N, CA, C and O atoms as CSV, one atom per row, in Angstrom:
chain,resi,resn,atom,element,x,y,z
A,1,MET,N,N,7.853,-12.547,-1.061
A,1,MET,CA,C,7.160,-11.565,-1.209
A,1,MET,C,C,6.786,-10.986,-3.123
A,1,MET,O,O,7.615,-10.868,-4.026
A,2,ALA,N,N,5.347,-10.749,-3.180
A,2,ALA,CA,C,4.968,-10.687,-4.306
A,2,ALA,C,C,5.617,-9.160,-4.684
A,2,ALA,O,O,5.143,-8.183,-4.104
A,3,THR,N,N,6.302,-9.048,-5.301
A,3,THR,CA,C,6.393,-7.848,-6.398
A,3,THR,C,C,6.946,-7.933,-7.532
A,3,THR,O,O,7.744,-8.815,-7.847
A,4,LYS,N,N,6.637,-7.190,-8.111
A,4,LYS,CA,C,7.269,-6.922,-9.691
A,4,LYS,C,C,8.065,-5.986,-9.982
A,4,LYS,O,O,7.997,-5.086,-9.145
A,5,GLN,N,N,8.993,-5.736,-11.020
A,5,GLN,CA,C,10.008,-4.723,-11.336
A,5,GLN,C,C,9.759,-4.014,-12.064
A,5,GLN,O,O,9.635,-4.578,-13.151
A,6,VAL,N,N,9.457,-2.147,-12.164
A,6,VAL,CA,C,9.286,-1.567,-13.133
A,6,VAL,C,C,10.525,-0.232,-12.920
A,6,VAL,O,O,11.320,0.017,-12.013
A,7,GLU,N,N,10.229,0.392,-14.162
A,7,GLU,CA,C,11.268,1.785,-14.242
A,7,GLU,C,C,10.947,2.765,-13.162
A,7,GLU,O,O,9.767,2.815,-12.814
A,8,VAL,N,N,11.510,3.280,-12.778
A,8,VAL,CA,C,11.222,4.852,-12.118
A,8,VAL,C,C,10.314,5.635,-12.450
A,8,VAL,O,O,9.326,6.095,-11.878
A,9,ARG,N,N,10.891,5.767,-13.733
A,9,ARG,CA,C,9.728,6.589,-14.840
A,9,ARG,C,C,8.416,6.497,-14.889
A,9,ARG,O,O,7.684,7.457,-15.130
A,10,ASP,N,N,7.857,4.833,-14.568
A,10,ASP,CA,C,6.767,4.879,-14.827
A,10,ASP,C,C,6.111,4.593,-13.622
A,10,ASP,O,O,5.086,3.933,-13.787
A,11,LEU,N,N,6.364,4.867,-12.527
A,11,LEU,CA,C,5.504,5.487,-11.351
A,11,LEU,C,C,4.886,6.612,-11.280
A,11,LEU,O,O,5.245,7.492,-12.062
A,12,ASP,N,N,3.801,6.889,-10.333
A,12,ASP,CA,C,3.023,8.086,-10.482
A,12,ASP,C,C,2.279,7.928,-9.161
A,12,ASP,O,O,2.095,6.925,-8.471
A,13,GLU,N,N,1.831,9.433,-8.967
A,13,GLU,CA,C,1.259,9.192,-7.714
A,13,GLU,C,C,0.003,8.580,-7.234
A,13,GLU,O,O,-1.039,9.045,-7.696
A,14,GLY,N,N,-0.068,7.615,-6.385
A,14,GLY,CA,C,-1.103,7.254,-6.337
A,14,GLY,C,C,-1.252,5.410,-6.270
A,14,GLY,O,O,-2.124,4.606,-5.938
A,15,SER,N,N,0.373,5.346,-6.882
A,15,SER,CA,C,0.339,3.790,-7.315
A,15,SER,C,C,1.165,3.271,-5.917
A,15,SER,O,O,0.986,3.969,-4.919
A,16,TYR,N,N,2.005,2.157,-5.794
A,16,TYR,CA,C,2.303,1.394,-4.903
A,16,TYR,C,C,3.887,1.152,-4.862
A,16,TYR,O,O,4.200,1.357,-6.035
A,17,VAL,N,N,4.851,0.888,-4.292
A,17,VAL,CA,C,6.441,1.094,-4.434
A,17,VAL,C,C,7.027,0.210,-2.973
A,17,VAL,O,O,6.593,0.305,-1.825
A,18,MET,N,N,7.923,-0.478,-3.389
A,18,MET,CA,C,8.614,-0.696,-2.098
A,18,MET,C,C,9.830,0.128,-1.910
A,18,MET,O,O,10.656,0.467,-2.758
A,19,ILE,N,N,9.786,0.412,-0.526
A,19,ILE,CA,C,11.004,1.254,0.212
A,19,ILE,C,C,11.208,0.878,1.343
A,19,ILE,O,O,10.471,0.694,2.312
A,20,ASP,N,N,12.839,0.714,1.070
A,20,ASP,CA,C,13.085,-0.248,2.488
A,20,ASP,C,C,12.201,-1.860,2.855
A,20,ASP,O,O,11.792,-2.267,3.942
A,21,GLU,N,N,12.146,-2.338,1.853
A,21,GLU,CA,C,11.562,-3.597,2.162
A,21,GLU,C,C,10.127,-3.478,2.662
A,21,GLU,O,O,9.564,-4.535,2.947
A,22,VAL,N,N,9.435,-2.290,2.813
A,22,VAL,CA,C,8.062,-1.887,3.151
A,22,VAL,C,C,7.160,-1.123,2.208
A,22,VAL,O,O,7.492,0.003,1.836
A,23,ALA,N,N,5.791,-1.805,1.720
A,23,ALA,CA,C,4.816,-1.567,0.758
A,23,ALA,C,C,4.571,-0.253,0.906
A,23,ALA,O,O,4.032,-0.088,2.001
A,24,CYS,N,N,4.742,0.998,0.191
A,24,CYS,CA,C,4.295,2.350,0.234
A,24,CYS,C,C,3.633,2.856,-0.867
A,24,CYS,O,O,4.112,2.824,-2.000
A,25,LYS,N,N,2.356,3.408,-0.540
A,25,LYS,CA,C,1.816,4.441,-1.419
A,25,LYS,C,C,2.471,5.902,-1.832
A,25,LYS,O,O,2.863,6.722,-1.002
A,26,ILE,N,N,2.519,6.082,-3.305
A,26,ILE,CA,C,3.362,7.450,-3.454
A,26,ILE,C,C,2.550,8.517,-3.221
A,26,ILE,O,O,1.328,8.418,-3.331
A,27,THR,N,N,3.042,9.427,-2.941
A,27,THR,CA,C,2.339,10.622,-2.101
A,27,THR,C,C,2.596,11.772,-2.973
A,27,THR,O,O,1.818,12.726,-2.980
A,28,GLY,N,N,3.803,11.729,-3.822
A,28,GLY,CA,C,4.541,12.976,-4.377
A,28,GLY,C,C,5.494,12.241,-5.125
A,28,GLY,O,O,6.081,11.237,-4.723
A,29,TYR,N,N,5.650,12.894,-6.451
A,29,TYR,CA,C,6.701,12.535,-7.586
A,29,TYR,C,C,6.927,13.651,-8.316
A,29,TYR,O,O,6.127,14.466,-8.773
A,30,SER,N,N,8.242,13.590,-8.382
A,30,SER,CA,C,9.148,14.838,-9.209
A,30,SER,C,C,10.263,14.155,-9.682
A,30,SER,O,O,10.728,13.076,-9.314
A,31,THR,N,N,10.767,15.218,-10.872
A,31,THR,CA,C,11.974,14.757,-11.596
A,31,THR,C,C,12.770,15.834,-11.704
A,31,THR,O,O,12.344,16.977,-11.536
A,32,ALA,N,N,14.195,15.508,-12.042
A,32,ALA,CA,C,14.850,16.793,-12.004
A,32,ALA,C,C,15.530,16.481,-13.331
A,32,ALA,O,O,16.006,15.393,-13.657
A,33,LYS,N,N,15.500,17.682,-14.096
A,33,LYS,CA,C,16.442,17.390,-15.419
A,33,LYS,C,C,17.624,16.790,-15.563
A,33,LYS,O,O,18.507,16.946,-14.720
A,34,PRO,N,N,17.751,16.198,-16.407
A,34,PRO,CA,C,19.701,15.498,-16.771
A,34,PRO,C,C,20.302,16.476,-16.690
A,34,PRO,O,O,20.048,17.557,-17.220
A,35,GLY,N,N,21.491,16.088,-15.757
A,35,GLY,CA,C,22.535,17.185,-15.867
A,35,GLY,C,C,23.728,17.170,-16.649
A,35,GLY,O,O,23.433,16.578,-17.687
A,36,LYS,N,N,25.046,17.553,-16.685
A,36,LYS,CA,C,26.324,17.478,-18.097
A,36,LYS,C,C,26.489,16.162,-17.857
A,36,LYS,O,O,26.355,15.478,-18.871
A,37,HIS,N,N,26.752,15.522,-16.787
A,37,HIS,CA,C,27.497,14.396,-16.657
A,37,HIS,C,C,26.488,13.035,-16.198
A,37,HIS,O,O,26.923,11.906,-15.969
A,38,GLY,N,N,25.323,13.376,-16.142
A,38,GLY,CA,C,24.268,12.518,-15.550
A,38,GLY,C,C,22.843,12.046,-16.083
A,38,GLY,O,O,22.443,12.526,-17.143
A,39,SER,N,N,22.234,11.329,-15.545
A,39,SER,CA,C,21.001,11.028,-16.243
A,39,SER,C,C,19.696,12.096,-15.458
A,39,SER,O,O,20.060,13.096,-14.840
A,40,ALA,N,N,18.634,11.848,-15.539
A,40,ALA,CA,C,17.437,12.734,-14.719
A,40,ALA,C,C,17.513,12.144,-13.571
A,40,ALA,O,O,18.187,11.114,-13.571
A,41,LYS,N,N,17.039,12.462,-12.586
A,41,LYS,CA,C,16.772,11.896,-11.332
A,41,LYS,C,C,15.323,11.813,-10.481
A,41,LYS,O,O,15.016,12.943,-10.102
A,42,ALA,N,N,14.609,11.066,-10.184
A,42,ALA,CA,C,13.184,11.162,-9.548
A,42,ALA,C,C,13.221,11.055,-8.411
A,42,ALA,O,O,13.980,10.208,-7.939
A,43,ARG,N,N,12.270,12.021,-7.389
A,43,ARG,CA,C,12.186,11.948,-6.270
A,43,ARG,C,C,10.759,11.703,-5.849
A,43,ARG,O,O,9.777,12.355,-6.206
A,44,VAL,N,N,10.790,10.664,-5.033
A,44,VAL,CA,C,9.418,9.767,-4.570
A,44,VAL,C,C,9.615,10.064,-3.325
A,44,VAL,O,O,10.587,10.035,-2.570
A,45,ASP,N,N,8.392,10.390,-3.233
A,45,ASP,CA,C,8.087,10.637,-1.624
A,45,ASP,C,C,6.540,9.749,-1.521
A,45,ASP,O,O,5.653,9.681,-2.373
A,46,ALA,N,N,6.596,9.219,-0.368
A,46,ALA,CA,C,5.615,7.440,-0.368
A,46,ALA,C,C,5.124,7.722,1.496
A,46,ALA,O,O,5.776,8.343,2.335
A,47,LYS,N,N,4.029,7.146,1.642
A,47,LYS,CA,C,3.625,7.039,3.069
A,47,LYS,C,C,3.037,4.883,2.897
A,47,LYS,O,O,2.322,4.218,2.147
A,48,GLY,N,N,3.862,4.652,4.041
A,48,GLY,CA,C,3.712,3.024,4.598
A,48,GLY,C,C,2.244,2.593,4.306
A,48,GLY,O,O,1.375,3.361,4.718
A,49,VAL,N,N,1.888,1.569,3.710
A,49,VAL,CA,C,0.279,1.203,3.266
A,49,VAL,C,C,-0.152,0.786,4.999
A,49,VAL,O,O,-1.214,1.120,5.525
A,50,PHE,N,N,0.923,0.013,5.662
A,50,PHE,CA,C,0.314,-0.962,6.697
A,50,PHE,C,C,0.895,-0.048,7.972
A,50,PHE,O,O,0.586,-0.441,9.097
A,51,ASP,N,N,1.487,0.810,7.887
A,51,ASP,CA,C,2.267,1.205,9.154
A,51,ASP,C,C,2.095,2.824,9.212
A,51,ASP,O,O,2.121,3.341,10.329
A,52,ASP,N,N,1.885,3.824,7.825
A,52,ASP,CA,C,1.600,4.961,7.750
A,52,ASP,C,C,2.645,6.168,8.367
A,52,ASP,O,O,2.367,7.236,8.913
A,53,LYS,N,N,3.966,5.543,8.049
A,53,LYS,CA,C,5.336,6.068,7.854
A,53,LYS,C,C,5.463,6.600,6.841
A,53,LYS,O,O,4.923,6.184,5.816
A,54,LYS,N,N,6.397,7.915,6.901
A,54,LYS,CA,C,6.753,8.553,5.871
A,54,LYS,C,C,8.295,8.381,5.478
A,54,LYS,O,O,9.266,8.495,6.226
A,55,ARG,N,N,8.272,8.072,4.090
A,55,ARG,CA,C,9.489,7.299,3.625
A,55,ARG,C,C,9.948,8.150,1.901
A,55,ARG,O,O,9.091,8.483,1.082
A,56,SER,N,N,11.057,8.291,1.758
A,56,SER,CA,C,11.369,8.943,0.255
A,56,SER,C,C,12.733,8.076,-0.331
A,56,SER,O,O,13.411,7.271,0.308
A,57,LEU,N,N,12.885,8.452,-1.571
A,57,LEU,CA,C,13.605,7.603,-2.053
A,57,LEU,C,C,14.103,8.622,-3.519
A,57,LEU,O,O,13.397,9.450,-4.094
A,58,SER,N,N,15.499,8.237,-3.844
A,58,SER,CA,C,15.548,9.133,-5.032
A,58,SER,C,C,16.654,8.100,-5.678
A,58,SER,O,O,17.525,7.465,-5.083
A,59,GLN,N,N,16.301,8.136,-7.285
A,59,GLN,CA,C,16.644,7.315,-8.221
A,59,GLN,C,C,16.991,7.900,-9.465
A,59,GLN,O,O,16.406,8.937,-9.778
A,60,PRO,N,N,18.136,7.250,-10.498
A,60,PRO,CA,C,18.049,7.568,-11.603
A,60,PRO,C,C,16.479,6.963,-12.346
A,60,PRO,O,O,16.017,5.885,-11.971
A,61,VAL,N,N,15.684,7.919,-13.554
A,61,VAL,CA,C,14.671,7.218,-13.711
A,61,VAL,C,C,14.414,6.354,-14.471
A,61,VAL,O,O,13.314,5.899,-14.784
A,62,ASP,N,N,15.696,6.012,-14.899
A,62,ASP,CA,C,15.840,4.428,-15.722
A,62,ASP,C,C,16.242,3.161,-14.826
A,62,ASP,O,O,16.687,2.082,-15.215
A,63,ALA,N,N,15.961,3.592,-13.502
A,63,ALA,CA,C,16.576,2.319,-12.779
A,63,ALA,C,C,15.429,1.452,-12.336
A,63,ALA,O,O,14.299,1.931,-12.239
A,64,LYS,N,N,15.666,0.282,-12.083
A,64,LYS,CA,C,14.258,-0.609,-11.715
A,64,LYS,C,C,14.144,-0.480,-10.495
A,64,LYS,O,O,15.197,-0.332,-9.875
A,65,ILE,N,N,12.865,-0.490,-9.727
A,65,ILE,CA,C,12.540,-0.584,-8.793
A,65,ILE,C,C,11.188,-1.826,-8.507
A,65,ILE,O,O,10.424,-2.227,-9.385
A,66,ARG,N,N,11.181,-2.226,-7.152
A,66,ARG,CA,C,10.359,-3.360,-6.953
A,66,ARG,C,C,8.842,-2.497,-6.869
A,66,ARG,O,O,8.791,-1.334,-6.469
A,67,VAL,N,N,7.915,-3.096,-7.212
A,67,VAL,CA,C,6.613,-2.681,-7.037
A,67,VAL,C,C,5.751,-3.667,-6.348
A,67,VAL,O,O,5.648,-4.742,-6.938
A,68,PRO,N,N,4.943,-3.513,-4.944
A,68,PRO,CA,C,3.934,-4.851,-4.166
A,68,PRO,C,C,2.666,-5.131,-5.229
A,68,PRO,O,O,2.170,-4.383,-6.072
A,69,ILE,N,N,2.405,-6.240,-4.924
A,69,ILE,CA,C,1.262,-6.363,-5.631
A,69,ILE,C,C,0.155,-6.502,-4.536
A,69,ILE,O,O,0.193,-7.554,-3.898
A,70,ILE,N,N,-0.778,-5.646,-4.234
A,70,ILE,CA,C,-1.169,-5.576,-3.312
A,70,ILE,C,C,-2.699,-6.094,-3.982
A,70,ILE,O,O,-3.044,-5.682,-5.090
A,71,ASN,N,N,-3.649,-7.135,-3.100
A,71,ASN,CA,C,-4.957,-7.094,-3.635
A,71,ASN,C,C,-5.802,-6.399,-2.702
A,71,ASN,O,O,-5.519,-6.258,-1.513
A,72,ARG,N,N,-6.930,-5.932,-3.302
A,72,ARG,CA,C,-8.296,-4.894,-2.553
A,72,ARG,C,C,-9.537,-6.174,-2.968
A,72,ARG,O,O,-10.112,-6.516,-4.002
A,73,LYS,N,N,-9.547,-6.589,-1.611
A,73,LYS,CA,C,-10.610,-7.483,-1.342
A,73,LYS,C,C,-12.029,-6.894,-0.783
A,73,LYS,O,O,-12.009,-5.671,-0.650
A,74,GLN,N,N,-13.091,-7.449,-0.478
A,74,GLN,CA,C,-14.184,-7.348,0.010
A,74,GLN,C,C,-14.457,-8.508,1.529
A,74,GLN,O,O,-14.050,-9.657,1.697
A,75,GLY,N,N,-15.231,-7.693,2.362
A,75,GLY,CA,C,-15.609,-8.608,3.208
A,75,GLY,C,C,-16.551,-8.215,4.038
A,75,GLY,O,O,-17.139,-7.172,3.751
A,76,GLN,N,N,-16.844,-8.783,4.995
A,76,GLN,CA,C,-18.492,-8.270,5.797
A,76,GLN,C,C,-18.226,-8.638,7.136
A,76,GLN,O,O,-17.911,-9.702,7.668
A,77,VAL,N,N,-18.463,-7.321,7.607
A,77,VAL,CA,C,-18.101,-7.609,9.547
A,77,VAL,C,C,-19.160,-8.786,10.352
A,77,VAL,O,O,-20.385,-8.699,10.434
A,78,VAL,N,N,-18.411,-9.724,10.821
A,78,VAL,CA,C,-19.460,-10.365,11.557
A,78,VAL,C,C,-19.477,-9.977,12.912
A,78,VAL,O,O,-20.481,-10.166,13.599
A,79,SER,N,N,-18.124,-9.283,13.503
A,79,SER,CA,C,-18.341,-9.258,15.237
A,79,SER,C,C,-17.326,-7.727,15.226
A,79,SER,O,O,-16.339,-7.517,14.521
A,80,VAL,N,N,-17.864,-6.936,16.103
A,80,VAL,CA,C,-16.790,-5.932,16.655
A,80,VAL,C,C,-16.424,-6.090,18.085
A,80,VAL,O,O,-17.381,-6.259,18.842
A,81,ASN,N,N,-15.203,-6.069,18.629
A,81,ASN,CA,C,-14.956,-6.105,19.815
A,81,ASN,C,C,-13.598,-5.076,20.024
A,81,ASN,O,O,-12.492,-5.307,19.537
A,82,GLY,N,N,-13.883,-4.104,20.712
A,82,GLY,CA,C,-13.084,-3.080,20.850
A,82,GLY,C,C,-12.342,-2.556,19.695
A,82,GLY,O,O,-12.809,-2.118,18.644
A,83,GLY,N,N,-10.827,-2.694,20.137
A,83,GLY,CA,C,-10.265,-2.407,18.304
A,83,GLY,C,C,-10.396,-2.828,17.264
A,83,GLY,O,O,-10.138,-2.184,16.247
A,84,GLU,N,N,-10.984,-4.441,17.283
A,84,GLU,CA,C,-10.608,-5.431,16.669
A,84,GLU,C,C,-12.309,-5.564,15.842
A,84,GLU,O,O,-13.382,-5.261,16.366
A,85,ALA,N,N,-12.117,-6.038,14.618
A,85,ALA,CA,C,-13.080,-6.438,14.053
A,85,ALA,C,C,-13.342,-8.106,13.218
A,85,ALA,O,O,-12.796,-8.033,12.118
A,86,GLN,N,N,-13.689,-8.859,13.328
A,86,GLN,CA,C,-14.146,-10.252,13.007
A,86,GLN,C,C,-14.476,-9.914,11.185
A,86,GLN,O,O,-15.399,-9.225,10.750
A,87,VAL,N,N,-13.727,-10.422,10.614
A,87,VAL,CA,C,-14.168,-9.885,9.130
A,87,VAL,C,C,-14.638,-11.155,8.408
A,87,VAL,O,O,-13.997,-12.061,8.941
A,88,MET,N,N,-15.387,-11.647,7.520
A,88,MET,CA,C,-15.417,-12.732,6.643
A,88,MET,C,C,-15.210,-12.113,5.261
A,88,MET,O,O,-15.851,-11.172,4.792
A,89,ASP,N,N,-14.155,-12.827,4.649
A,89,ASP,CA,C,-13.454,-12.782,3.227
A,89,ASP,C,C,-14.897,-13.215,2.231
A,89,ASP,O,O,-15.409,-14.334,2.265
A,90,LEU,N,N,-15.397,-12.058,1.361
A,90,LEU,CA,C,-16.597,-12.663,0.680
A,90,LEU,C,C,-16.551,-13.671,-0.530
A,90,LEU,O,O,-17.524,-14.304,-0.938
A,91,GLU,N,N,-14.731,-13.747,-1.260
A,91,GLU,CA,C,-14.926,-14.774,-1.690
A,91,GLU,C,C,-14.622,-16.291,-0.945
A,91,GLU,O,O,-15.261,-17.341,-1.017
A,92,THR,N,N,-13.602,-16.009,-0.338
A,92,THR,CA,C,-13.266,-17.385,0.445
A,92,THR,C,C,-13.925,-18.137,1.661
A,92,THR,O,O,-13.760,-19.218,2.226
A,93,TYR,N,N,-14.932,-16.807,1.820
A,93,TYR,CA,C,-16.058,-17.594,3.305
A,93,TYR,C,C,-14.282,-17.562,4.551
A,93,TYR,O,O,-14.273,-18.361,5.487
A,94,GLU,N,N,-13.493,-16.965,4.427
A,94,GLU,CA,C,-12.546,-17.462,5.612
A,94,GLU,C,C,-13.051,-16.080,6.136
A,94,GLU,O,O,-13.671,-15.188,5.558
A,95,THR,N,N,-12.457,-16.220,7.778
A,95,THR,CA,C,-13.143,-15.407,9.038
A,95,THR,C,C,-11.443,-15.068,9.479
A,95,THR,O,O,-10.579,-15.875,9.819
A,96,ILE,N,N,-11.330,-13.227,9.293
A,96,ILE,CA,C,-9.959,-12.618,9.883
A,96,ILE,C,C,-10.123,-11.660,10.928
A,96,ILE,O,O,-11.142,-10.970,10.958
A,97,THR,N,N,-9.358,-11.562,11.661
A,97,THR,CA,C,-9.250,-10.565,12.910
A,97,THR,C,C,-8.264,-9.285,12.008
A,97,THR,O,O,-7.131,-9.414,11.544
A,98,LEU,N,N,-9.141,-8.110,11.982
A,98,LEU,CA,C,-8.463,-6.921,11.812
A,98,LEU,C,C,-8.642,-6.101,12.397
A,98,LEU,O,O,-9.677,-6.065,13.063
A,99,ALA,N,N,-7.552,-4.856,12.439
A,99,ALA,CA,C,-7.506,-3.677,13.451
A,99,ALA,C,C,-8.456,-2.845,13.067
A,99,ALA,O,O,-8.610,-2.843,11.846
A,100,LEU,N,N,-9.252,-2.032,13.746
A,100,LEU,CA,C,-10.647,-0.668,13.473
A,100,LEU,C,C,-9.416,0.340,12.829
A,100,LEU,O,O,-8.219,0.251,13.104
A,101,PRO,N,N,-9.928,1.130,12.076
A,101,PRO,CA,C,-8.799,2.601,11.722
A,101,PRO,C,C,-9.657,3.570,12.937
A,101,PRO,O,O,-10.849,3.320,13.119
A,102,GLU,N,N,-9.226,4.274,13.450
A,102,GLU,CA,C,-9.843,5.173,14.535
A,102,GLU,C,C,-10.835,6.175,14.229
A,102,GLU,O,O,-11.326,6.994,15.006
A,103,ASP,N,N,-11.014,6.048,13.288
A,103,ASP,CA,C,-11.736,7.249,12.875
A,103,ASP,C,C,-13.076,6.605,11.869
A,103,ASP,O,O,-13.860,7.228,11.154
A,104,LEU,N,N,-12.992,5.377,12.091
A,104,LEU,CA,C,-14.073,4.399,11.553
A,104,LEU,C,C,-14.950,3.331,12.545
A,104,LEU,O,O,-14.416,2.378,13.114
A,105,SER,N,N,-16.236,3.630,12.634
A,105,SER,CA,C,-17.009,2.673,13.448
A,105,SER,C,C,-17.942,1.869,12.482
A,105,SER,O,O,-18.777,2.377,11.734
A,106,LEU,N,N,-17.693,0.649,12.603
A,106,LEU,CA,C,-18.588,-0.169,12.203
A,106,LEU,C,C,-19.145,-1.262,13.120
A,106,LEU,O,O,-18.572,-1.615,14.151
A,107,SER,N,N,-20.494,-1.862,12.602
A,107,SER,CA,C,-20.859,-2.799,13.066
A,107,SER,C,C,-21.519,-3.979,12.673
A,107,SER,O,O,-21.784,-3.610,11.529
A,108,PRO,N,N,-21.961,-5.052,12.738
A,108,PRO,CA,C,-22.389,-6.039,12.476
A,108,PRO,C,C,-22.796,-6.221,10.923
A,108,PRO,O,O,-23.095,-5.184,10.330
A,109,ASP,N,N,-22.828,-7.164,10.369
A,109,ASP,CA,C,-23.569,-6.924,8.653
A,109,ASP,C,C,-22.769,-5.838,7.813
A,109,ASP,O,O,-22.633,-5.974,6.597
A,110,ASP,N,N,-22.262,-4.791,8.485
A,110,ASP,CA,C,-21.391,-3.823,7.384
A,110,ASP,C,C,-20.369,-4.638,6.112
A,110,ASP,O,O,-19.478,-5.445,6.379
A,111,ASP,N,N,-20.635,-4.335,5.160
A,111,ASP,CA,C,-19.778,-4.508,3.856
A,111,ASP,C,C,-18.559,-3.474,3.737
A,111,ASP,O,O,-18.778,-2.293,3.470
A,112,ILE,N,N,-17.107,-4.030,3.973
A,112,ILE,CA,C,-16.139,-3.233,3.742
A,112,ILE,C,C,-14.930,-3.512,2.994
A,112,ILE,O,O,-14.998,-4.616,2.455
A,113,GLU,N,N,-13.880,-2.911,2.783
A,113,GLU,CA,C,-13.153,-3.399,1.731
A,113,GLU,C,C,-11.941,-3.257,1.843
A,113,GLU,O,O,-11.678,-2.057,1.764
A,114,TYR,N,N,-10.695,-4.113,2.048
A,114,TYR,CA,C,-9.671,-4.120,3.051
A,114,TYR,C,C,-8.447,-4.766,1.912
A,114,TYR,O,O,-8.566,-5.613,1.027
A,115,LEU,N,N,-7.298,-3.993,2.353
A,115,LEU,CA,C,-5.899,-4.284,1.487
A,115,LEU,C,C,-5.762,-5.745,1.695
A,115,LEU,O,O,-6.631,-6.226,2.422
A,116,GLU,N,N,-4.987,-6.459,1.288
A,116,GLU,CA,C,-3.988,-7.464,1.693
A,116,GLU,C,C,-2.918,-8.274,0.558
A,116,GLU,O,O,-3.061,-8.861,-0.515
A,117,MET,N,N,-1.640,-7.887,1.585
A,117,MET,CA,C,-0.121,-8.143,1.276
A,117,MET,C,C,0.219,-9.278,1.718
A,117,MET,O,O,0.278,-9.119,2.937
A,118,GLU,N,N,0.577,-10.717,1.391
A,118,GLU,CA,C,0.961,-11.784,2.258
A,118,GLU,C,C,-0.039,-11.896,3.208
A,118,GLU,O,O,-1.229,-11.898,2.893
A,119,GLU,N,N,0.428,-12.005,4.557
A,119,GLU,CA,C,-0.120,-11.765,5.511
A,119,GLU,C,C,-0.562,-10.080,6.286
A,119,GLU,O,O,-0.883,-9.728,7.421
A,120,GLN,N,N,-0.399,-9.510,5.219
A,120,GLN,CA,C,-0.702,-8.121,6.214
A,120,GLN,C,C,-1.949,-7.496,5.748
A,120,GLN,O,O,-2.191,-7.195,4.579
A,121,ARG,N,N,-2.473,-7.381,6.437
A,121,ARG,CA,C,-4.257,-6.759,5.918
A,121,ARG,C,C,-4.179,-5.656,6.910
A,121,ARG,O,O,-3.616,-5.573,8.002
A,122,LYS,N,N,-5.139,-4.568,5.991
A,122,LYS,CA,C,-5.538,-3.510,6.624
A,122,LYS,C,C,-7.209,-2.745,6.146
A,122,LYS,O,O,-7.412,-2.505,4.956
A,123,ILE,N,N,-7.933,-2.532,6.857
A,123,ILE,CA,C,-9.150,-1.805,6.552
A,123,ILE,C,C,-9.195,-0.626,5.628
A,123,ILE,O,O,-8.348,0.100,6.148
A,124,VAL,N,N,-9.600,-0.052,4.702
A,124,VAL,CA,C,-9.755,1.178,4.178
A,124,VAL,C,C,-10.894,1.994,4.037
A,124,VAL,O,O,-10.797,3.106,3.517
């Protein structure tokens, strides 16, 4: 899995983080002051990028955590069949099948942007 390690204090809202081996986008980040016998703690609330489930994490701010490397790519819709779209990647000209988000209607020749991490892909 393509990841890198960063300290929890370097995270901020809108960035990505791995929680329970799932890539998540951070929706909330807060820190608590250091106590008498410990270091400052950070609470991270996030939403799964590919499954939309909410997850949270509490770690010391100096702990190391994995951050996924997610590629943002451009594509062109070739055809739409029900809840799926055939999309051609504009860099490699590879054709892939992606699930359509419910709130989005596409037609052939539309340009889209999608996220890719290993074999997982999602239209944004």
